[in-house]
C-alpha positions in Angstrom: -21.1 -20.8 17.7 -19.7 -23.8 19.8 -19.3 -24.4 22.9 -16.8 -27.1 23.6 -14.9 -27.3 26.9 -11.8 -26.4 25.4 -13.2 -23.1 24.6 -14.8 -22.3 28.2 -11.3 -23.4 29.9 -9.3 -21.0 27.2 -11.8 -17.8 27.0 -14.1 -17.6 30.4 -15.8 -18.6 32.4 -19.3 -19.9 32.3 -21.1 -17.3 33.8 -19.8 -14.8 31.5 -20.4 -17.1 28.5 -23.8 -16.7 29.6 -23.9 -13.2 30.0 -22.7 -12.9 26.9 -25.9 -15.4 25.0 -28.3 -13.6 26.4 -26.8 -10.1 26.5 -26.4 -10.6 22.2 -28.2 -13.3 20.7 -32.1 -13.2 19.7 -34.5 -14.6 21.6 -35.3 -17.6 19.2 -31.6 -18.6 20.0 -31.3 -18.5 23.9 -32.6 -21.7 24.6 -30.4 -23.6 22.2 -27.4 -22.2 23.3 -28.5 -22.6 27.1 -28.6 -26.1 26.1 -25.3 -26.5 24.5 -23.6 -24.3 26.9 -24.8 -26.3 30.1 -23.9 -29.7 28.4 -20.1 -28.1 28.5 -20.8 -26.9 32.0 -21.9 -31.0 33.1 -18.5 -32.5 31.3 -16.5 -29.8 32.9 -17.8 -30.6 36.3 -17.3 -34.4 35.6 -14.0 -33.6 35.3 -13.4 -31.8 38.5 -13.5 -28.3 37.2 -15.2 -25.2 39.3 -16.5 -23.6 35.9 -18.7 -21.0 38.3 -15.6 -20.0 39.9 -15.3 -15.5 38.9 -11.5 -16.1 38.2 -11.1 -17.2 34.5 -9.2 -20.8 34.2 -6.0 -21.1 35.2 -2.9 -22.7 32.5 -3.6 -26.4 33.9 -5.6 -28.0 31.0 -6.9 -32.1 31.9 -4.9 -34.1 29.3 -8.2 -35.7 28.4 -9.0 -32.1 26.4 -7.5 -31.9 23.3 -6.6 -28.2 21.4 -8.1 -27.9 17.8 -5.6 -27.5 15.3 -5.4 -23.9 14.1 -5.2 -23.2 10.4 -3.1 -20.6 8.2 -5.4 -21.7 5.0 -8.4 -23.4 3.9 -7.9 -27.1 3.9 -4.1 -26.3 5.6 -3.3 -27.0 9.2 -1.6 -24.7 11.0 2.0 -24.8 11.4 4.2 -22.8 13.8 7.0 -21.6 12.5 11.0 -23.0 13.7 11.4 -20.5 16.9 14.7 -18.3 16.6 16.9 -16.9 19.4 15.7 -13.9 21.2 16.2 -10.7 19.2 14.6 -7.7 18.1 15.2 -8.9 14.3 12.9 -11.6 15.3 10.5 -9.8 16.6 10.4 -7.7 14.2 9.6 -11.1 12.0 6.5 -11.8 13.6 4.7 -9.7 11.3 4.9 -9.7 7.7 2.9 -7.4 5.2 5.7 -4.0 6.7 5.5 -0.5 4.8 7.7 1.4 6.5 11.2 0.9 6.6 13.3 0.6 10.2 17.0 -0.1 11.0 17.5 -2.4 13.3 21.2 -3.1 14.5 22.4 -1.2 11.3 20.5 -3.7 9.3 17.5 -2.2 7.0 14.5 -4.1 7.3 10.6 -3.6 6.3 9.0 -2.2 3.4 10.2 0.3 1.1 9.4 3.3 2.2 11.3 5.7 4.7 8.8 6.9 7.0 11.3 6.5 10.2 13.5 9.1 8.9 10.6 11.4 7.1 11.6 14.8 6.3 8.3 15.8 6.3 7.4 15.3 10.3 11.2 16.9 10.9 9.5 20.2 9.3 6.7 19.5 10.7 7.9 19.2 14.2 10.6 22.3 13.7 7.9 24.5 12.3 5.9 24.5 16.1 9.6 24.4 17.9 9.7 21.2 18.5 7.6 18.7 20.7 9.7 18.1 23.7 8.1 17.7 26.3 4.5 17.9 24.4 1.7 16.0 24.6 0.6 15.0 21.2 -2.2 12.9 19.3 -1.3 11.0 15.9 -4.1 10.0 13.8 -3.2 7.3 11.6 0.2 6.0 12.3 0.0 3.0 10.0 3.2 1.3 11.7 4.3 3.4 14.1 7.5 5.1 12.2 6.3 8.9 12.6 5.6 7.9 16.4 9.3 6.7 16.5 10.3 10.1 15.4 7.9 11.7 18.0 9.7 9.8 20.7 13.0 10.1 19.1 12.3 14.2 19.7 11.2 14.3 23.2 7.8 14.4 23.2 6.2 13.5 26.5 3.4 11.0 25.2 2.0 10.1 21.7 -1.4 8.8 21.9 -1.6 7.1 18.6 -5.0 5.9 16.9 -5.3 3.3 14.2 -7.9 1.8 12.3 -6.6 -1.3 10.7 -5.7 -4.3 12.5 -2.7 -5.3 10.7 -1.1 -1.9 10.8 -2.4 -1.7 14.4 -0.5 -5.2 15.4 2.5 -3.7 13.3 2.5 -0.6 15.5 3.1 -2.8 18.8 6.1 -4.5 17.3 7.6 -1.3 17.0 6.7 -0.2 20.4 7.8 -3.4 21.9 11.2 -3.4 19.5 12.2 0.7 20.1 11.0 0.6 23.6 8.4 3.4 22.7 7.4 3.5 26.7 5.9 7.2 26.3 3.7 6.0 23.3 0.1 4.4 23.1 -1.8 2.6 20.1 -5.0 2.5 20.1 -7.3 0.3 17.9 -10.1 1.8 16.1 -11.3 4.5 13.6 -9.9 7.9 15.1 -12.8 9.8 14.0 -14.8 8.5 17.0 -12.0 8.8 19.3 -11.9 12.7 18.2 -15.3 13.2 18.4 -15.6 11.6 22.0 -12.6 12.7 23.6 -13.0 14.8 26.7 -9.8 14.8 28.4 -7.2 17.6 28.8 -6.4 19.0 25.8 -3.3 17.6 23.6 -0.3 20.3 22.5 -0.4 19.1 18.7 -2.1 16.5 16.6 -0.2 15.1 13.8 -2.6 14.2 10.7 0.3 12.9 7.8 -1.7 11.1 5.1 -5.0 11.0 6.2 -7.5 13.9 5.6 -8.0 13.0 2.4 -9.0 9.6 2.9 -12.1 10.8 5.4 -15.4 11.3 4.1 -16.0 14.5 6.2 -13.0 16.3 6.6 -14.6 19.3 7.7 -15.7 17.4 10.6 -13.0 15.8 11.6 -10.9 19.4 11.1 -14.0 20.9 13.6 -13.2 18.0 15.6 -9.7 18.9 16.1 -10.3 22.7 16.7 -12.1 21.3 20.3 -8.6 19.2 21.2 -5.8 21.2 20.3 -4.4 24.7 19.1 -2.0 23.4 16.9 -2.5 20.6 13.8 0.6 19.7 11.9 -0.9 18.3 8.5 0.5 16.4 5.2 -2.2 15.7 2.4 -3.4 15.3 -0.7 -5.4 18.1 -2.2 -7.7 17.9 -5.1 -7.4 19.4 -8.3 -9.2 19.4 -12.0 -7.0 16.0 -12.6 -6.3 14.8 -9.0 -7.4 12.0 -8.2 -8.1 10.4 -11.3 -12.0 9.4 -12.1 -13.0 11.9 -8.8 -16.8 14.0 -9.3 -17.2 17.4 -8.0 -18.8 16.9 -4.5 -19.4 19.3 -1.6 -19.5 18.5 1.8 -20.1 21.4 5.2 -20.1 24.0 2.8 -16.9 23.1 1.1 -16.1 22.2 -2.0 -14.1 19.2 -3.4 -14.1 16.2 -5.6 -15.4 12.8 -4.2 -13.2 10.0 -4.2 -14.4 5.9 -4.6 -11.9 3.6 -3.6 -13.9 0.5 -4.7 -13.2 -2.8 -2.5 -9.1 -2.0 -2.3 -9.1 -1.8 1.6 -9.8 -5.7 1.3 -8.3 -6.5 -2.6 -4.7 -4.7 -1.2 -2.7 -6.3 1.4 -0.5 -3.8 2.4 -3.6 -0.8 1.8 -2.5 2.5 3.4 -6.3 4.1 3.5 -9.1 5.0 5.2 -11.7 2.6 6.7 -14.3 4.2 4.5 -14.7 2.9 0.8 -15.1 6.4 -0.4 -13.8 10.0 1.0 -13.4 13.5 -0.1 -10.3 15.5 -1.2 -10.6 19.7 -0.7 -9.5 21.9 -2.8 -6.1 23.3 -1.7 -8.4 27.1 -0.7 -11.0 24.9 0.9 -9.0 22.9 3.1 -7.0 25.9 4.3 -10.3 28.5 4.7 -11.6 24.7 6.8 -9.1 25.2 8.9 -8.9 28.8 9.7 -12.7 29.0 9.9 -12.1 26.7 12.9 -10.0 29.1 14.4 -6.5 27.5 13.2 -6.2 31.4 12.1 -2.2 30.9 11.6 -0.9 28.9 8.6 2.5 28.0 7.8 2.8 26.2 4.6 5.8 25.1 1.8 2.5 25.3 -0.6 1.4 22.7 -2.6 3.6 20.6 -5.0 3.2 17.5 -6.9 3.5 13.9 -6.5 3.1 10.8 -8.6 -0.4 10.1 -6.6 -1.5 14.0 -6.9 -0.6 17.2 -5.5 -0.2 17.4 -1.8 0.4 20.1 0.7 2.4 20.4 3.8 1.2 22.8 6.7 1.3 23.7 10.3 -2.1 25.5 11.6 -2.5 26.9 14.8 -4.5 29.2 17.4 
């Protein structure tokens, strides 16, 4: 950990850094870090800076202090790209690696997957009588395309929890470009959000493309039953051929097949999967049984349909 004056100025006060060191570092390192931080403190004081202030430092940085160049890759100095005129498209192009396709000012941008006009989401919303004025929870929004559809359909609010950093940043860009004021994007594993949630119930939960990426889907379904009476679901299900190279498995009394994604989440830049290396694909009948045994006793389904990635099912489940 490096403690130079510029790091303290740009990040936080001396006292808050000291508190962080004492809270997180092993005892045998504390003294060395104390000394390094104190040297930085003394240097800042010589420059006339109040390092013991409770508030963060302001924007004014003495000329004697020099910023460290950022890196864009090993051995290369960071180069800020040319700044364009302000526009929604300029904001969109701040980040690359898009999966979802959007339309901005009549121009199609982003990836190749039309998630912002997804017929599955239209069907799910129609099946529960629409989402107008409803409070919704969305699991794994990816890049916010489905979130935008929910907001456009009149949802009162959408809490969307995304577990991949790059995807979450894409969501923030979409929130800004399309002015999704009623959407809130939270970064983190939604399994923890569901398990720890103690607020008012949601009118519905959207779980599109996420259940087959869970190591314990029955636990997630049980958690959903405690915070909503309506679930909107699209997911792959297992059969004897899918997922390929999977082995039979059972979790919480429900049968399926265990899929090992290996190191895919680190190898593929546009990986759209779960936060765990392994996942259980439940068989269709077992998946429906899990929902009904958790109180979702009314299932409206379009049935199992084949896809290039394996069989999938689209349904709503209500209590």
